[in-house]
C-alpha positions, -999 to +999 in steps of 0.1 A: +251-765+249+226-739+254+229-707+235+222-673+251+189-658+240+191-629+217+188-596+239+193-615+270+221-593+283+200-563+274+171-576+292+192-583+324+205-548+323+170-535+320+159-555+351+188-541+371+180-505+361+144-512+371+155-522+405+174-491+410+145-469+398+125-467+429+154-457+451+163-430+426+127-416+424+127-416+462+159-396+465+148-371+439+114-368+458+131-363+490+154-335+477+125-317+460+105-318+493+135-305+511+141-278+486+105-267+487+102-266+524+136-247+528+123-220+502+086-218+514+089-221+552+112-193+555+137-212+577+170-196+579+199-211+558+219-213+590+195-238+604+185-258+573+199-248+540+183-259+508+200-286+486+205-259+459+224-239+484+244-269+495+254-276+458+262-238+451+284-237+482+300-269+476+311-256+440+323-224+455+344-242+480+353-271+458+391-266+462+390-269+500+365-298+498+389-316+473+420-310+494+402-325+524+388-353+507+420-367+494+433-376+529+401-393+539+402-414+507+439-423+515+429-432+551+399-453+538+417-473+512+449-479+532+430-488+562+406-511+544+435-528+525+451-535+560+418-547+573+413-570+543+448-586+547+445-590+584+410-606+581+423-632+556+454-641+574+437-644+607+409-664+593+434-689+578+452-693+611+419-696+630+406-722+604+438-743+608+440-741+645+410-748+668+430-738+698+438-703+683+402-699+673+390-706+709+417-681+722+414-652+699+378-650+687+366-639+721+392-611+721+382-601+686+346-598+698+356-577+729+375-554+705+343-546+688+326-537+720+351-508+726+336-475+720+354-458+691+348-424+708+372-436+736+397-454+715+402-428+687+419-401+710+442-428+724+453-441+689+460-405+680+479-398+712+500-430+705+507-426+667+504-388+663+483-368+638+496-384+606+480-411+585+488-441+607+462-435+634+435-432+608+445-463+589+446-484+622+410-471+632+396-478+598+411-513+601+397-518+636+362-508+625+360-529+593+380-561+598+356-580+621+327-585+597+351-598+570+368-622+595+335-636+606+324-641+570+356-659+561+351-682+591+315-688+583+323-694+548+350-720+554+325-740+574+300-740+545+325-762+524+309-796+516+324-825+536+319-848+506+343-827+485+368-824+512+368-862+518+372-868+481+403-846+479+418-863+509+412-896+492+430-883+462+460-876+483+455-838+489+471-821+518+454-799+544+465-769+524+454-784+491+419-790+505+418-755+519+425-738+486+405-762+464+373-766+486+372-743+517+385-711+501+361-713+470+332-720+493+340-691+515+340-664+487+302-656+487+302-652+524+334-631+523+318-607+498+288-603+521+310-593+548+331-571+526+300-552+515+291-547+552+327-534+560+331-510+530+301-491+543+319-484+576+352-475+561+347-440+552+327-431+584+356-448+604+382-425+586+361-393+593+356-402+629+394-407+633+399-373+617+375-359+643+398-372+671+428-354+656+440-346+621+455-318+602+433-323+571+403-345+560+365-345+558+363-350+595+382-317+603+365-299+574+331-309+591+343-299+625+356-265+613+323-258+593+302-268+624+322-244+646+317-216+620+279-222+618+280-233+582+256-263+579+256-259+540+294-269+541+287-296+567+261-312+546+283-308+514+311-328+532+284-352+544+272-357+508+308-363+496+314-389+523+281-407+512+292-405+475+324-421+484+308-449+504+283-457+475+312-456+450+332-481+471+301-503+476+296-503+438+332-514+432+328-542+458+298-554+436+319-553+405+347-573+421+324-597+435+310-604+400+345-609+387+355-636+414+321-652+420+309-664+387+285-692+398+257-670+410+223-674+395+217-657+362+187-637+377+207-624+406 
């Protein structure tokens, strides 16, 4: 049995931090260039506010930003949870029934071709201005990548393992849970990471179509008031939410998928 090398975990953490360093430097450099240009060029803050002004106005208006961020977080989390459950249940049904797969997959593909700008007002019209239309729109935007990832992952199961389980008397469900489902997890988390990046954007766009509160409404009102600093403050908050959710998906993946290479 091999023993871990002393300082091995520390070395891995250093490698991961070194991977993030170039992106961090690039972001800082971009902000510095932006700040310098906004101050030196004489451009009006109503056209292009400096990052320092955006941060200052975000702090001054923090209560309004927080009160509008909470509904967006709720719509994002509830919508993504619904999407997650729907994608898994549908993937199981489609994996067990070839006929259902042939019938429903084309419909799911068509659903992804429908423009959200046209669907969102209809969903708001049907379900009102509450939380439900936002949840449904987030689910609509995010479930398809996870569904495709599940189906692709089931197909990656090794036939030899399935044949062995069948020869040992395992049922179809037994083979699914012991072979096909574990094989699909890495594929699922790839789709999971893709979907989570759309969740916050989907919630904000749904709020644009009609809502009482939320970052989408806040951005719309700030735009109509000619306050690009507040618009960008809300945009940065939505970006931070997306990055946070993406980071959580990576942590969850590391908990459930433990057979990844050590140098990953």
